[in-house]
N, C-alpha and C positions, 0 to 999 in steps of 0.2 A: 323429776325427768326433765327434757329440756327446755318444757314451757313454763320452768316455775321464775321467777323473779333472779335475776345476775346477782352474784352474793356482793355485801357492801364493799370489798373492798375491792372488786372491778368495775372498768369503764368499760361499758358497755359500747363505744364508739369506737374505743384502740381496739377494743375485742376481734368489731370488725373488719377494721384496718388493716391487723395484722391477720387473718386468715382472708383478704385481700392480696396482701404482701405474700405470700404463701402460694398463690391463684388459687386460694380456694372460692369462688367465688357461687356457692352454691346461695340459690336465692331467697333461704328461709333465712340464711343471715347476714345476706346484700342487701336486697332489692324489699322495701316497705310495702310497695304496691302488692308485689304475687304475696307476701307472708300473709297478709291479713285476707287472704284467700285462703289461707290451712286453716286446718283445725286449730293451732297454733293464735291466727288472732291476729298475731302480729314479730318482728322481727326476734329471732330466738339468740342466744348465743351459740357460739359454734362449738362444741363436745371438748372442743381440744381446752377452748379458754377456761370451761366450768373448769376442766380436770387440774386445768394449770395455778386455778385460784384456789382450788383445794389445796391444793402440795406450797404455795406460795404462804397463805395462813399460816398453814403448818408449819414453815420455818423451810421446809422442800427447796434446795433449789436444784434440781436434778434437769435431765434432761439431753440430746442432743448436744454436743461441745459445737460452742460460736452459733449455736441457734440466735442466741440472746442479742448478740455481739452484730451478725447479719441484718437483723431488724435494728438494731438502731442506726448501723449503716444510711438504713434507707430513712429511718427518720430525720436524723441527721441532714438530708440532701431536701428535706421542707421548710416548712413554718414549723414543725413540733419539735424542737430541741429540746425542751426536757421530757419529753417525753423518751427521745432517743438517750438522753441521761443518763434514765432509769434504767431503759435497759442494757446500756453498759454498765450502772453497778450490779444488775443481775449476773450477766456475766462473768462481771470480776468474783462476785461471792463464789459462784463454781470453780472459779481457775484462776485466783489472784495474781499470779504468774504470766498470764498472758501479755505477751510485751506490746502484740497491736493491739488488743483492746483499750491498754492504759494510752499508748499512739494515739490512737482514733479519742479516746477521752478526752485525752488533754488538748487537742488540736479542738473540739465541742466546745469544750469548758474556756479555752482562749474568744471561739468566736463571741461567745454567749458573754465575755469580758469577764469572768471569774478565775482573774489571770492565776492568782495565787493557789487555789488548786488544782489548774491545770497543771502548775509550778512542783504539786506534790504527788501529781500524777507523773511526769517527767524523772521527778526524784528516785520512784519506783522502780522508772523504767531502768538508771540508771546505776542503783541495787542489783537488777539483774541483770543487766548487762552496760557494765562500764565503757565499752569501749563502742556504743550506740552509735556514732556521730550525726543522726539527726535529732537524737534525744536532747544533746548537749546543743546544737543549734535550736531547737523547735525553744529550751528552755532557756536561753539565752535571749532570745525573741522576750520571753515571758519576762525575762527580768527587764530590758528594756521599756518594755512597757509599763514599768512597774516603777522604772526613773529608780533599778540598781546598778547604776549605769556598771561600777566597777565590779560586778557579781555576772552580770550581760557581757562583758568585755571577756572575763576569764571563760566563759560558755564558749563564746566564738571559736578562743584562741584554742580552746582542748579539742576544737571541731577539728579546726585547722591540722594538729595535730595526730589527730586520727586521720584526718583525710583531707589529702596538699590538694586536693582538687575539689574541695568544699566553695565552688567561689564565692556564694550568696554567704557564707559565713566571712571573707576576707571583706565584701562588700561593708555587713553588719557591723562588723570589727573598727570596719572605718568611718563608720558613721556615728558609731559609739565613743 
């Protein structure tokens, strides 16, 4: 039942944060003081968390499209970037061709200082959408930060070729 200990694969705090992120503020999993007065004697894992853990452990990556990415975007704006990264990766396991999620993950990785990984995600976007000027520009920024100036210059030039009004690309081209 719900009163059992969370599975080893679970992160209790994350489960409760996820429930709150979805607006599920049931005091059984969000209010330790209240939960102590119930027959369970403590907070319990939201039922959705238990189901998710059992499916994640088994390798199942189903669920509603975009759910992990939506949560990841919420975490990316907090002090939990690693949690956001994990959620983006779960979304990409379900839908490896989700360009928006790849771009968001690349941006997060860039902010985390993981520029090589960011570049990998941006290259994946460009495999899927070769004319994506935002991906070319972001790749140029990552390459510039890595000191790969000729490659960065090429990315900024490609951005301008695709979108002549991309003013930041002109600026960064001039800086490189």
